[in-house]
N, C-alpha and C positions, 0 to 999 in steps of 0.2 A: 504493498500500499506507500508505503513510502518512496519508495521509485518513480512509483505511478506520479507523486502527488509534486516529485522534482521535474518529470516528466513534463508536463504539467505547466510549470513554475520556469523554467528555461526556456518551453516554446513559448510560450504568453509573453518571455519578458526580449523574446526574439520583435515580433507584434511587434508590442507598444514603443523597444528602441527604435525601429523603423520607420514608427506614426511621428514620432515626435523627434526625428532628424529630417522628416519629410516639413516637417510645419519650419523647420531653421531656414532649409534648403530645398529646393525643390530635385533639384539633380543628385545631390549627398542620397538626399531620403528613396530616391530611385533607384539609382546605382544602390543598397544596401535590399529594394523591393526584388531587386533583379535577380540577384545572388539564389545560388539556388538550396539559399539556408534551414527550410523545410526538408530542401528531402535531404540533404548531408545530416543532419539531425535525423530524420525518417532510419537513413543508412548505420546513424551511432547504435538511437535503440535497436534496432534489427538486430546487428551484430553485439551489444550488452546484451541480451535476451536469448544469444544464441540462436541464431535462426539459424536455417540451412544456406552455404555461398550462393549456389541458387536463386535464395529466395528474393536475398540482398542483391541480384548481380539481376531480378527481374524485375526485379522494384526499381532498379535505374534503368534498365532498359526498357521498359513500360515506359515512366518520366520524361522519355529523350520525345517520344511519342508523341502523348499527348501534350507534349507542351509546344508545340508546331501553330496547331488549330486554337490558337487562346490569343501566341499571337496577333493576327488582327486586330482581334476589339481594343487590343492600346490603340490603335489607330482611329476607329472608329468613337470606341469613348469622347477622347479631346472632340473631334469633329462637331458627334450631335448634344455634346453637353449645354453649349450659349443658345442653340437653337429649341432643347428638350428638358432641361431645367436637369437637376442629380437623380431622383430616382427614376424617370422616364428611358435615357440615357442609362442608367446602372441595369434595366432590364432589358432595354432590346440591345444591348451587350452582351447580357448571358445570353438571350436566344439570337444569340447571332454566331454563338461560341457555343452553343450546344447546334446548333442548326451544323454546321462544319468540321463538329464531332461527328457527327451520325454519316456528311458526306464523305469526310474522310476515311470515316472508316471502313467505308465501302470502297473507297480507292484502296484503299490495302490493305482489304482484307484479296484485293488480284495479288496481291505480292504474297501472299503469306503469312499476313501481318494480321492479326487479327486481338483487338484490343476490347469485342466484347467477344 
């Protein structure tokens, strides 16, 4: 139980740090959030919890494929935000990303890469 609490605290600390840095500097905040901190932490937690190397490797492998369809959202969001406001832009960006995930998954299946 103590380990789970420690995991939550460290992970939350990184999210709070990123949001606080973003208040101070747009570029620094974006740099920190663009770093794969959550993925690295997840790999560390899986290793500490003695998961099989194949499971850890699969996590890294699938993370790569899942990142790609999320990238266009970061161009759509700043384009829509001044026109639509925060919540509609966030919702539209999320729906757009889900649609991209679906199409991307169908395309990758043609190359024998199965994301679901």
